[in-house]
C-alpha positions as CSV (number, residue, x, y, z in Angstrom):
1,M,0.0,0.0,0.0
2,G,2.6,2.6,1.1
3,K,5.5,3.6,-1.1
4,S,9.0,3.6,0.3
5,K,10.3,6.3,-2.0
6,K,9.0,9.8,-2.4
7,S,7.8,10.6,-5.9
8,T,7.5,13.9,-7.7
9,E,4.3,15.1,-9.3
10,N,4.8,13.1,-12.4
11,G,6.0,10.1,-10.5
12,T,9.4,9.8,-12.0
13,N,11.6,10.6,-8.9
14,G,13.4,13.5,-10.6
15,L,14.0,11.6,-13.8
16,I,12.6,12.9,-17.1
17,A,10.3,10.4,-18.7
18,K,10.2,10.3,-22.5
19,K,7.9,8.2,-24.6
20,T,9.1,7.0,-28.0
21,E,6.8,6.8,-30.9
22,D,7.9,3.3,-31.9
23,D,7.5,1.8,-28.4
24,K,4.9,2.2,-25.8
25,S,7.6,1.9,-23.1
26,T,9.1,4.9,-21.5
27,K,12.8,5.6,-21.3
28,T,14.1,7.5,-18.4
29,K,16.7,10.2,-18.8
30,S,18.6,11.7,-15.9
31,A,18.7,15.4,-15.3
32,P,21.6,17.1,-17.1
33,K,24.9,17.5,-15.2
34,T,27.1,20.6,-15.3
35,K,30.7,20.6,-16.5
36,A,31.8,21.6,-13.0
37,S,29.9,18.7,-11.3
38,K,31.4,16.2,-13.9
39,A,34.9,17.5,-13.1
40,G,34.2,17.6,-9.4
41,L,34.8,21.3,-9.1
42,L,33.0,24.1,-7.2
43,L,33.9,26.9,-9.6
44,S,31.7,27.3,-12.7
45,V,33.6,25.9,-15.7
46,T,31.2,27.6,-18.1
47,R,32.0,31.0,-16.6
48,V,35.7,30.3,-16.8
49,D,35.3,29.2,-20.4
50,G,33.4,32.4,-21.3
51,R,36.0,34.6,-19.7
52,L,38.8,32.6,-21.4
53,R,37.2,33.0,-24.8
54,D,36.4,36.7,-24.2
55,S,39.9,37.5,-23.2
56,R,41.1,36.6,-26.7
57,V,44.3,34.9,-25.4
58,A,44.2,32.8,-28.6
59,K,42.1,32.4,-31.6
60,R,41.0,28.9,-30.6
61,V,40.4,27.6,-27.1
62,G,40.2,23.8,-26.4
63,S,37.2,22.3,-24.7
64,T,39.3,21.1,-21.7
65,A,41.2,24.3,-21.2
66,A,38.5,25.9,-19.1
67,I,38.2,22.7,-16.9
68,Y,41.9,22.7,-16.3
69,L,42.0,26.5,-15.5
70,A,39.0,26.2,-13.2
71,G,40.7,23.4,-11.3
72,V,44.0,25.4,-11.0
73,V,42.2,28.5,-9.7
74,E,40.1,26.4,-7.3
75,T,43.3,24.8,-5.9
76,V,45.0,28.2,-5.4
77,L,41.9,29.7,-3.7
78,S,41.6,26.7,-1.4
79,D,45.3,27.1,-0.4
80,I,44.8,30.8,0.4
81,I,41.6,30.3,2.3
82,D,43.0,27.4,4.3
83,A,46.1,29.4,5.3
84,A,44.0,32.4,6.2
85,G,41.7,30.2,8.3
86,L,44.6,28.8,10.3
87,H,45.9,32.4,10.8
88,V,42.6,33.5,12.1
89,L,42.4,30.5,14.5
90,K,45.9,31.4,15.8
91,K,44.7,34.9,16.6
92,K,41.6,33.4,18.3
93,K,39.2,35.4,16.0
94,Q,36.2,34.2,14.1
95,R,36.2,36.3,11.0
96,V,38.6,36.2,8.1
97,K,39.5,39.7,7.0
98,K,41.4,40.9,3.9
99,E,44.5,41.4,6.0
100,D,44.4,37.7,6.9
101,L,44.2,36.7,3.3
102,I,47.2,39.0,2.5
103,Y,49.1,37.5,5.4
104,S,48.4,34.0,4.2
105,I,49.6,34.8,0.7
106,R,52.8,36.5,2.0
107,S,53.6,33.8,4.4
108,T,53.4,30.9,1.9
109,P,56.5,30.8,-0.4
110,E,54.6,29.4,-3.4
111,L,51.8,31.9,-3.2
112,Q,54.3,34.7,-2.5
113,R,56.1,33.8,-5.7
114,L,52.8,33.6,-7.6
115,F,51.6,37.0,-6.4
116,S,55.1,38.7,-6.5
117,N,54.1,41.3,-9.1
118,Y,50.8,42.1,-7.4
119,V,50.4,45.0,-5.0
120,F,47.7,44.5,-2.3
121,S,45.9,47.7,-1.2
122,S,45.3,47.6,2.6
123,N,44.6,50.0,5.4
124,T,46.9,48.3,7.8
125,Q,50.2,49.9,8.7
126,V,53.5,48.1,9.0
127,K,54.8,48.5,12.5
128,N,58.1,50.1,13.3
129,C,58.8,51.2,9.7
130,S,58.6,54.9,10.4
131,K,62.1,55.2,11.8
132,Y,63.5,53.7,8.6
133,L,61.4,55.5,6.0
134,L,60.9,58.9,7.5
135,T,63.3,61.8,7.3
136,K,65.0,63.0,10.5
137,D,62.5,65.9,10.9
138,D,59.5,63.6,10.3
139,A,60.8,61.0,12.8
140,K,61.2,63.7,15.5
141,V,57.6,64.9,14.9
142,A,56.3,61.3,15.1
143,E,58.3,60.7,18.3
144,A,56.9,63.9,19.9
145,K,53.3,62.7,19.0
146,K,54.0,59.3,20.5
147,K,55.2,61.0,23.8
148,E,52.1,63.2,23.8
149,T,49.7,60.3,23.4
150,A,51.6,58.3,26.1
151,E,51.3,61.3,28.5
152,A,47.6,61.7,27.7
153,R,47.0,58.0,28.4
154,K,48.8,58.2,31.8
155,A,46.8,61.3,32.7
156,A,43.5,59.7,31.8
157,A,44.4,56.5,33.8
158,A,45.3,58.6,36.8
159,A,42.1,60.6,36.6
160,A,40.1,57.3,36.3
161,N,41.8,56.0,39.5
162,E,41.4,59.2,41.5
163,S,37.7,59.7,40.6
164,P,35.4,59.3,43.7
165,V,33.3,56.2,43.7
166,S,29.7,56.8,44.7
167,A,27.8,54.1,46.5
């Protein structure tokens, strides 16, 4: 009485039924598979193929070139994301930021060689580089600002400690 498998509206379990004119029997045909799923990739092979053809690298592009390129790009991306994830875990954070991605690229020798001609734009500042890059006058101004901020912090801490506590 009861069916063990769920069936769709047409009763074909996700398969496309096609009747032939010669036979009264029905042939079942599975749903079409994408190139990426056939290759076991997550990146869209069709999009990579379109970009490859639009870039006009060559007059003719082979059918497997996009599959190979999508596989290579996916491998590089997985390496970057894995290294960035490990870096985030070391810092005991939960969110991967662009600085973490840049750090993962710069800390891996193969990726560093791959991205050697690329300049990453970032808002982060390199620590302790001012004394080497700044002129003597600029270094003195920076040192004076550093002393002012340290004194202001000490004054604020002292004021916080001396403030009366109301019960």
